[in-house]
PDB file of N, CA, C and O in Angstrom:
ATOM      1  N   MET A   1     -24.676  14.184  24.295  1.00  0.00           N
ATOM      2  CA  MET A   1     -24.177  13.803  22.990  1.00  0.00           C
ATOM      3  C   MET A   1     -23.752  12.332  23.013  1.00  0.00           C
ATOM      4  O   MET A   1     -23.115  11.875  23.962  1.00  0.00           O
ATOM      5  N   PRO A   2     -24.108  11.611  21.974  1.00  0.00           N
ATOM      6  CA  PRO A   2     -23.722  10.197  21.924  1.00  0.00           C
ATOM      7  C   PRO A   2     -22.236   9.985  21.619  1.00  0.00           C
ATOM      8  O   PRO A   2     -21.710   8.895  21.844  1.00  0.00           O
ATOM      9  N   CYS A   3     -21.558  11.014  21.111  1.00  0.00           N
ATOM     10  CA  CYS A   3     -20.133  10.883  20.813  1.00  0.00           C
ATOM     11  C   CYS A   3     -19.495  12.267  20.885  1.00  0.00           C
ATOM     12  O   CYS A   3     -20.194  13.279  20.932  1.00  0.00           O
ATOM     13  N   GLN A   4     -18.167  12.306  20.892  1.00  0.00           N
ATOM     14  CA  GLN A   4     -17.460  13.569  21.044  1.00  0.00           C
ATOM     15  C   GLN A   4     -17.294  14.343  19.740  1.00  0.00           C
ATOM     16  O   GLN A   4     -17.182  15.569  19.758  1.00  0.00           O
ATOM     17  N   ILE A   5     -17.275  13.638  18.606  1.00  0.00           N
ATOM     18  CA  ILE A   5     -17.042  14.306  17.323  1.00  0.00           C
ATOM     19  C   ILE A   5     -17.760  13.564  16.206  1.00  0.00           C
ATOM     20  O   ILE A   5     -17.894  12.341  16.245  1.00  0.00           O
ATOM     21  N   VAL A   6     -18.217  14.310  15.218  1.00  0.00           N
ATOM     22  CA  VAL A   6     -18.816  13.733  14.016  1.00  0.00           C
ATOM     23  C   VAL A   6     -18.032  14.254  12.815  1.00  0.00           C
ATOM     24  O   VAL A   6     -17.911  15.462  12.615  1.00  0.00           O
ATOM     25  N   PHE A   7     -17.505  13.331  12.025  1.00  0.00           N
ATOM     26  CA  PHE A   7     -16.797  13.681  10.799  1.00  0.00           C
ATOM     27  C   PHE A   7     -17.791  13.595   9.653  1.00  0.00           C
ATOM     28  O   PHE A   7     -18.545  12.627   9.551  1.00  0.00           O
ATOM     29  N   ASP A   8     -17.792  14.604   8.792  1.00  0.00           N
ATOM     30  CA  ASP A   8     -18.687  14.543   7.648  1.00  0.00           C
ATOM     31  C   ASP A   8     -17.943  14.061   6.411  1.00  0.00           C
ATOM     32  O   ASP A   8     -16.713  14.043   6.381  1.00  0.00           O
ATOM     33  N   HIS A   9     -18.693  13.676   5.407  1.00  0.00           N
ATOM     34  CA  HIS A   9     -18.173  13.279   4.095  1.00  0.00           C
ATOM     35  C   HIS A   9     -16.974  12.341   4.178  1.00  0.00           C
ATOM     36  O   HIS A   9     -15.899  12.634   3.656  1.00  0.00           O
ATOM     37  N   LEU A  10     -17.183  11.209   4.845  1.00  0.00           N
ATOM     38  CA  LEU A  10     -16.156  10.166   4.951  1.00  0.00           C
ATOM     39  C   LEU A  10     -14.871  10.689   5.580  1.00  0.00           C
ATOM     40  O   LEU A  10     -13.782  10.201   5.281  1.00  0.00           O
ATOM     41  N   ALA A  11     -15.002  11.677   6.445  1.00  0.00           N
ATOM     42  CA  ALA A  11     -13.882  12.294   7.170  1.00  0.00           C
ATOM     43  C   ALA A  11     -12.893  12.996   6.235  1.00  0.00           C
ATOM     44  O   ALA A  11     -11.771  13.304   6.637  1.00  0.00           O
ATOM     45  N   HIS A  12     -13.299  13.244   5.015  1.00  0.00           N
ATOM     46  CA  HIS A  12     -12.469  13.964   4.029  1.00  0.00           C
ATOM     47  C   HIS A  12     -11.051  13.411   3.938  1.00  0.00           C
ATOM     48  O   HIS A  12     -10.079  14.165   3.991  1.00  0.00           O
ATOM     49  N   MET A  13     -10.937  12.090   3.800  1.00  0.00           N
ATOM     50  CA  MET A  13      -9.618  11.494   3.622  1.00  0.00           C
ATOM     51  C   MET A  13      -9.075  11.899   2.254  1.00  0.00           C
ATOM     52  O   MET A  13      -9.735  11.688   1.237  1.00  0.00           O
ATOM     53  N   PRO A  14      -7.878  12.479   2.226  1.00  0.00           N
ATOM     54  CA  PRO A  14      -7.335  12.962   0.948  1.00  0.00           C
ATOM     55  C   PRO A  14      -6.985  11.810   0.008  1.00  0.00           C
ATOM     56  O   PRO A  14      -6.303  10.858   0.387  1.00  0.00           O
ATOM     57  N   GLU A  15      -7.455  11.919  -1.188  1.00  0.00           N
ATOM     58  CA  GLU A  15      -7.151  10.933  -2.224  1.00  0.00           C
ATOM     59  C   GLU A  15      -5.952  11.427  -3.043  1.00  0.00           C
ATOM     60  O   GLU A  15      -5.786  12.639  -3.185  1.00  0.00           O
ATOM     61  N   PRO A  16      -5.142  10.572  -3.565  1.00  0.00           N
ATOM     62  CA  PRO A  16      -5.368   9.138  -3.733  1.00  0.00           C
ATOM     63  C   PRO A  16      -4.929   8.276  -2.552  1.00  0.00           C
ATOM     64  O   PRO A  16      -5.052   7.054  -2.629  1.00  0.00           O
ATOM     65  N   VAL A  17      -4.433   8.845  -1.483  1.00  0.00           N
ATOM     66  CA  VAL A  17      -3.957   8.051  -0.343  1.00  0.00           C
ATOM     67  C   VAL A  17      -5.121   7.388   0.392  1.00  0.00           C
ATOM     68  O   VAL A  17      -5.041   6.209   0.734  1.00  0.00           O
ATOM     69  N   GLY A  18      -6.183   8.121   0.634  1.00  0.00           N
ATOM     70  CA  GLY A  18      -7.396   7.575   1.248  1.00  0.00           C
ATOM     71  C   GLY A  18      -7.167   6.830   2.543  1.00  0.00           C
ATOM     72  O   GLY A  18      -6.696   7.409   3.522  1.00  0.00           O
ATOM     73  N   ALA A  19      -7.499   5.537   2.558  1.00  0.00           N
ATOM     74  CA  ALA A  19      -7.382   4.723   3.766  1.00  0.00           C
ATOM     75  C   ALA A  19      -5.934   4.529   4.194  1.00  0.00           C
ATOM     76  O   ALA A  19      -5.690   4.080   5.314  1.00  0.00           O
ATOM     77  N   GLY A  20      -4.982   4.847   3.355  1.00  0.00           N
ATOM     78  CA  GLY A  20      -3.578   4.753   3.707  1.00  0.00           C
ATOM     79  C   GLY A  20      -3.044   5.990   4.403  1.00  0.00           C
ATOM     80  O   GLY A  20      -1.904   5.997   4.866  1.00  0.00           O
ATOM     81  N   HIS A  21      -3.850   7.033   4.481  1.00  0.00           N
ATOM     82  CA  HIS A  21      -3.425   8.283   5.116  1.00  0.00           C
ATOM     83  C   HIS A  21      -3.359   8.085   6.632  1.00  0.00           C
ATOM     84  O   HIS A  21      -4.214   7.398   7.192  1.00  0.00           O
ATOM     85  N   PRO A  22      -2.357   8.675   7.315  1.00  0.00           N
ATOM     86  CA  PRO A  22      -2.245   8.508   8.771  1.00  0.00           C
ATOM     87  C   PRO A  22      -3.490   8.960   9.537  1.00  0.00           C
ATOM     88  O   PRO A  22      -3.802   8.390  10.582  1.00  0.00           O
ATOM     89  N   ALA A  23      -4.192   9.954   9.048  1.00  0.00           N
ATOM     90  CA  ALA A  23      -5.395  10.433   9.727  1.00  0.00           C
ATOM     91  C   ALA A  23      -6.493   9.375   9.728  1.00  0.00           C
ATOM     92  O   ALA A  23      -7.339   9.366  10.621  1.00  0.00           O
ATOM     93  N   PHE A  24      -6.490   8.494   8.750  1.00  0.00           N
ATOM     94  CA  PHE A  24      -7.506   7.451   8.677  1.00  0.00           C
ATOM     95  C   PHE A  24      -7.440   6.548   9.908  1.00  0.00           C
ATOM     96  O   PHE A  24      -8.473   6.180  10.468  1.00  0.00           O
ATOM     97  N   ALA A  25      -6.234   6.196  10.324  1.00  0.00           N
ATOM     98  CA  ALA A  25      -6.062   5.351  11.511  1.00  0.00           C
ATOM     99  C   ALA A  25      -6.597   6.040  12.758  1.00  0.00           C
ATOM    100  O   ALA A  25      -7.157   5.386  13.638  1.00  0.00           O
ATOM    101  N   VAL A  26      -6.430   7.340  12.839  1.00  0.00           N
ATOM    102  CA  VAL A  26      -6.945   8.105  13.984  1.00  0.00           C
ATOM    103  C   VAL A  26      -8.471   8.059  13.994  1.00  0.00           C
ATOM    104  O   VAL A  26      -9.083   7.831  15.037  1.00  0.00           O
ATOM    105  N   VAL A  27      -9.073   8.273  12.845  1.00  0.00           N
ATOM    106  CA  VAL A  27     -10.534   8.252  12.742  1.00  0.00           C
ATOM    107  C   VAL A  27     -11.072   6.865  13.098  1.00  0.00           C
ATOM    108  O   VAL A  27     -12.036   6.753  13.855  1.00  0.00           O
ATOM    109  N   VAL A  28     -10.464   5.824  12.566  1.00  0.00           N
ATOM    110  CA  VAL A  28     -10.915   4.459  12.861  1.00  0.00           C
ATOM    111  C   VAL A  28     -10.776   4.158  14.354  1.00  0.00           C
ATOM    112  O   VAL A  28     -11.659   3.534  14.942  1.00  0.00           O
ATOM    113  N   ASP A  29      -9.688   4.591  14.963  1.00  0.00           N
ATOM    114  CA  ASP A  29      -9.500   4.392  16.398  1.00  0.00           C
ATOM    115  C   ASP A  29     -10.610   5.072  17.205  1.00  0.00           C
ATOM    116  O   ASP A  29     -11.154   4.486  18.141  1.00  0.00           O
ATOM    117  N   LEU A  30     -10.936   6.302  16.836  1.00  0.00           N
ATOM    118  CA  LEU A  30     -12.010   7.016  17.524  1.00  0.00           C
ATOM    119  C   LEU A  30     -13.351   6.301  17.355  1.00  0.00           C
ATOM    120  O   LEU A  30     -14.145   6.224  18.293  1.00  0.00           O
ATOM    121  N   LEU A  31     -13.594   5.781  16.151  1.00  0.00           N
ATOM    122  CA  LEU A  31     -14.825   5.033  15.900  1.00  0.00           C
ATOM    123  C   LEU A  31     -14.899   3.789  16.779  1.00  0.00           C
ATOM    124  O   LEU A  31     -15.927   3.512  17.396  1.00  0.00           O
ATOM    125  N   GLN A  32     -13.803   3.047  16.829  1.00  0.00           N
ATOM    126  CA  GLN A  32     -13.786   1.807  17.598  1.00  0.00           C
ATOM    127  C   GLN A  32     -13.977   2.058  19.093  1.00  0.00           C
ATOM    128  O   GLN A  32     -14.518   1.214  19.807  1.00  0.00           O
ATOM    129  N   LYS A  33     -13.537   3.209  19.554  1.00  0.00           N
ATOM    130  CA  LYS A  33     -13.689   3.560  20.967  1.00  0.00           C
ATOM    131  C   LYS A  33     -15.044   4.190  21.270  1.00  0.00           C
ATOM    132  O   LYS A  33     -15.344   4.497  22.424  1.00  0.00           O
ATOM    133  N   GLY A  34     -15.867   4.382  20.233  1.00  0.00           N
ATOM    134  CA  GLY A  34     -17.184   4.979  20.418  1.00  0.00           C
ATOM    135  C   GLY A  34     -17.143   6.475  20.676  1.00  0.00           C
ATOM    136  O   GLY A  34     -18.094   7.039  21.215  1.00  0.00           O
ATOM    137  N   LYS A  35     -16.049   7.122  20.295  1.00  0.00           N
ATOM    138  CA  LYS A  35     -15.897   8.555  20.537  1.00  0.00           C
ATOM    139  C   LYS A  35     -16.182   9.401  19.301  1.00  0.00           C
ATOM    140  O   LYS A  35     -16.102  10.628  19.358  1.00  0.00           O
ATOM    141  N   ALA A  36     -16.516   8.751  18.181  1.00  0.00           N
ATOM    142  CA  ALA A  36     -16.782   9.502  16.949  1.00  0.00           C
ATOM    143  C   ALA A  36     -17.776   8.751  16.079  1.00  0.00           C
ATOM    144  O   ALA A  36     -17.958   7.539  16.200  1.00  0.00           O
ATOM    145  N   TRP A  37     -18.402   9.499  15.212  1.00  0.00           N
ATOM    146  CA  TRP A  37     -19.230   8.968  14.141  1.00  0.00           C
ATOM    147  C   TRP A  37     -18.695   9.531  12.843  1.00  0.00           C
ATOM    148  O   TRP A  37     -18.084  10.600  12.830  1.00  0.00           O
ATOM    149  N   VAL A  38     -18.920   8.820  11.751  1.00  0.00           N
ATOM    150  CA  VAL A  38     -18.564   9.312  10.426  1.00  0.00           C
ATOM    151  C   VAL A  38     -19.820   9.259   9.567  1.00  0.00           C
ATOM    152  O   VAL A  38     -20.485   8.227   9.476  1.00  0.00           O
ATOM    153  N   LYS A  39     -20.129  10.382   8.942  1.00  0.00           N
ATOM    154  CA  LYS A  39     -21.263  10.427   8.019  1.00  0.00           C
ATOM    155  C   LYS A  39     -20.815   9.804   6.704  1.00  0.00           C
ATOM    156  O   LYS A  39     -19.887  10.289   6.058  1.00  0.00           O
ATOM    157  N   LEU A  40     -21.474   8.741   6.324  1.00  0.00           N
ATOM    158  CA  LEU A  40     -21.141   8.049   5.079  1.00  0.00           C
ATOM    159  C   LEU A  40     -21.879   8.724   3.924  1.00  0.00           C
ATOM    160  O   LEU A  40     -22.806   8.173   3.330  1.00  0.00           O
ATOM    161  N   SER A  41     -21.426   9.928   3.640  1.00  0.00           N
ATOM    162  CA  SER A  41     -22.042  10.723   2.586  1.00  0.00           C
ATOM    163  C   SER A  41     -20.947  11.491   1.854  1.00  0.00           C
ATOM    164  O   SER A  41     -19.807  11.553   2.314  1.00  0.00           O
ATOM    165  N   GLY A  42     -21.293  12.061   0.737  1.00  0.00           N
ATOM    166  CA  GLY A  42     -20.368  12.924   0.003  1.00  0.00           C
ATOM    167  C   GLY A  42     -19.222  12.193  -0.650  1.00  0.00           C
ATOM    168  O   GLY A  42     -18.096  12.691  -0.659  1.00  0.00           O
ATOM    169  N   ALA A  43     -19.483  11.017  -1.200  1.00  0.00           N
ATOM    170  CA  ALA A  43     -18.418  10.270  -1.878  1.00  0.00           C
ATOM    171  C   ALA A  43     -17.777  11.094  -2.995  1.00  0.00           C
ATOM    172  O   ALA A  43     -16.626  10.865  -3.365  1.00  0.00           O
ATOM    173  N   TYR A  44     -18.523  12.037  -3.517  1.00  0.00           N
ATOM    174  CA  TYR A  44     -18.040  12.899  -4.599  1.00  0.00           C
ATOM    175  C   TYR A  44     -17.033  13.949  -4.121  1.00  0.00           C
ATOM    176  O   TYR A  44     -16.309  14.519  -4.937  1.00  0.00           O
ATOM    177  N   ALA A  45     -16.977  14.211  -2.818  1.00  0.00           N
ATOM    178  CA  ALA A  45     -16.218  15.348  -2.295  1.00  0.00           C
ATOM    179  C   ALA A  45     -14.714  15.235  -2.506  1.00  0.00           C
ATOM    180  O   ALA A  45     -14.078  16.225  -2.870  1.00  0.00           O
ATOM    181  N   ASP A  46     -14.126  14.066  -2.289  1.00  0.00           N
ATOM    182  CA  ASP A  46     -12.676  13.925  -2.364  1.00  0.00           C
ATOM    183  C   ASP A  46     -12.206  12.906  -3.388  1.00  0.00           C
ATOM    184  O   ASP A  46     -11.012  12.614  -3.466  1.00  0.00           O
ATOM    185  N   THR A  47     -13.111  12.370  -4.160  1.00  0.00           N
ATOM    186  CA  THR A  47     -12.768  11.331  -5.124  1.00  0.00           C
ATOM    187  C   THR A  47     -11.849  11.832  -6.224  1.00  0.00           C
ATOM    188  O   THR A  47     -11.963  12.971  -6.675  1.00  0.00           O
ATOM    189  N   LYS A  48     -10.950  10.979  -6.645  1.00  0.00           N
ATOM    190  CA  LYS A  48     -10.145  11.236  -7.840  1.00  0.00           C
ATOM    191  C   LYS A  48     -10.636  10.347  -8.978  1.00  0.00           C
ATOM    192  O   LYS A  48     -10.371  10.631 -10.146  1.00  0.00           O
ATOM    193  N   VAL A  49     -11.354   9.268  -8.640  1.00  0.00           N
ATOM    194  CA  VAL A  49     -11.879   8.332  -9.629  1.00  0.00           C
ATOM    195  C   VAL A  49     -13.156   8.876 -10.257  1.00  0.00           C
ATOM    196  O   VAL A  49     -13.315   8.858 -11.478  1.00  0.00           O
ATOM    197  N   GLY A  50     -14.061   9.360  -9.415  1.00  0.00           N
ATOM    198  CA  GLY A  50     -15.310   9.936  -9.904  1.00  0.00           C
ATOM    199  C   GLY A  50     -16.364   8.903 -10.225  1.00  0.00           C
ATOM    200  O   GLY A  50     -16.203   7.716  -9.940  1.00  0.00           O
ATOM    201  N   PRO A  51     -17.466   9.380 -10.836  1.00  0.00           N
ATOM    202  CA  PRO A  51     -18.575   8.486 -11.140  1.00  0.00           C
ATOM    203  C   PRO A  51     -18.212   7.542 -12.279  1.00  0.00           C
ATOM    204  O   PRO A  51     -17.318   7.841 -13.071  1.00  0.00           O
ATOM    205  N   PRO A  52     -18.877   6.439 -12.366  1.00  0.00           N
ATOM    206  CA  PRO A  52     -20.034   6.039 -11.582  1.00  0.00           C
ATOM    207  C   PRO A  52     -19.661   5.260 -10.318  1.00  0.00           C
ATOM    208  O   PRO A  52     -20.530   5.044  -9.473  1.00  0.00           O
ATOM    209  N   THR A  53     -18.410   4.832 -10.153  1.00  0.00           N
ATOM    210  CA  THR A  53     -18.087   3.937  -9.033  1.00  0.00           C
ATOM    211  C   THR A  53     -17.594   4.640  -7.775  1.00  0.00           C
ATOM    212  O   THR A  53     -17.824   4.154  -6.668  1.00  0.00           O
ATOM    213  N   TYR A  54     -16.925   5.769  -7.927  1.00  0.00           N
ATOM    214  CA  TYR A  54     -16.302   6.433  -6.774  1.00  0.00           C
ATOM    215  C   TYR A  54     -15.488   5.408  -5.970  1.00  0.00           C
ATOM    216  O   TYR A  54     -15.539   5.395  -4.740  1.00  0.00           O
ATOM    217  N   ALA A  55     -14.751   4.565  -6.664  1.00  0.00           N
ATOM    218  CA  ALA A  55     -14.069   3.428  -6.039  1.00  0.00           C
ATOM    219  C   ALA A  55     -13.120   3.841  -4.922  1.00  0.00           C
ATOM    220  O   ALA A  55     -12.995   3.125  -3.929  1.00  0.00           O
ATOM    221  N   ASP A  56     -12.454   4.973  -5.063  1.00  0.00           N
ATOM    222  CA  ASP A  56     -11.529   5.399  -4.007  1.00  0.00           C
ATOM    223  C   ASP A  56     -12.284   5.793  -2.740  1.00  0.00           C
ATOM    224  O   ASP A  56     -11.852   5.458  -1.637  1.00  0.00           O
ATOM    225  N   SER A  57     -13.387   6.489  -2.882  1.00  0.00           N
ATOM    226  CA  SER A  57     -14.203   6.851  -1.717  1.00  0.00           C
ATOM    227  C   SER A  57     -14.860   5.635  -1.094  1.00  0.00           C
ATOM    228  O   SER A  57     -14.993   5.555   0.127  1.00  0.00           O
ATOM    229  N   THR A  58     -15.273   4.685  -1.927  1.00  0.00           N
ATOM    230  CA  THR A  58     -15.874   3.458  -1.426  1.00  0.00           C
ATOM    231  C   THR A  58     -14.869   2.676  -0.591  1.00  0.00           C
ATOM    232  O   THR A  58     -15.236   2.080   0.422  1.00  0.00           O
ATOM    233  N   ALA A  59     -13.604   2.673  -1.007  1.00  0.00           N
ATOM    234  CA  ALA A  59     -12.559   1.966  -0.251  1.00  0.00           C
ATOM    235  C   ALA A  59     -12.362   2.600   1.134  1.00  0.00           C
ATOM    236  O   ALA A  59     -12.024   1.898   2.087  1.00  0.00           O
ATOM    237  N   VAL A  60     -12.563   3.881   1.250  1.00  0.00           N
ATOM    238  CA  VAL A  60     -12.456   4.552   2.552  1.00  0.00           C
ATOM    239  C   VAL A  60     -13.655   4.203   3.420  1.00  0.00           C
ATOM    240  O   VAL A  60     -13.505   4.018   4.627  1.00  0.00           O
ATOM    241  N   ALA A  61     -14.827   4.110   2.837  1.00  0.00           N
ATOM    242  CA  ALA A  61     -16.053   3.867   3.601  1.00  0.00           C
ATOM    243  C   ALA A  61     -16.161   2.444   4.138  1.00  0.00           C
ATOM    244  O   ALA A  61     -16.736   2.235   5.207  1.00  0.00           O
ATOM    245  N   GLN A  62     -15.631   1.481   3.431  1.00  0.00           N
ATOM    246  CA  GLN A  62     -15.834   0.082   3.807  1.00  0.00           C
ATOM    247  C   GLN A  62     -15.327  -0.267   5.201  1.00  0.00           C
ATOM    248  O   GLN A  62     -16.046  -0.944   5.936  1.00  0.00           O
ATOM    249  N   PRO A  63     -14.114   0.161   5.612  1.00  0.00           N
ATOM    250  CA  PRO A  63     -13.665  -0.191   6.962  1.00  0.00           C
ATOM    251  C   PRO A  63     -14.416   0.562   8.058  1.00  0.00           C
ATOM    252  O   PRO A  63     -14.358   0.169   9.223  1.00  0.00           O
ATOM    253  N   MET A  64     -15.117   1.633   7.704  1.00  0.00           N
ATOM    254  CA  MET A  64     -15.803   2.431   8.704  1.00  0.00           C
ATOM    255  C   MET A  64     -17.076   1.724   9.092  1.00  0.00           C
ATOM    256  O   MET A  64     -17.826   2.221   9.933  1.00  0.00           O
TER     257      MET A  64
END
C-alpha cells in the first residue's frame, strides 16, 4: 500500500467549521507525512453552501 489510510469525500470535515475543525489538522499532518491520501471528491457531501460554488467544501480542499 502506498499509504496507511485513504479519506474519502474531502475527509468529511464537518461544516460550517471545515478547515477550522481540529480533525482537519490531523488529516493535513498525515498527508504531509505521506501516511494518508484524501479523495478530492464529493464536495456535495458536507456542504452547507451548496451549488453552484460549494465554497465551504472548496476551502477544505485547497490546503490538501
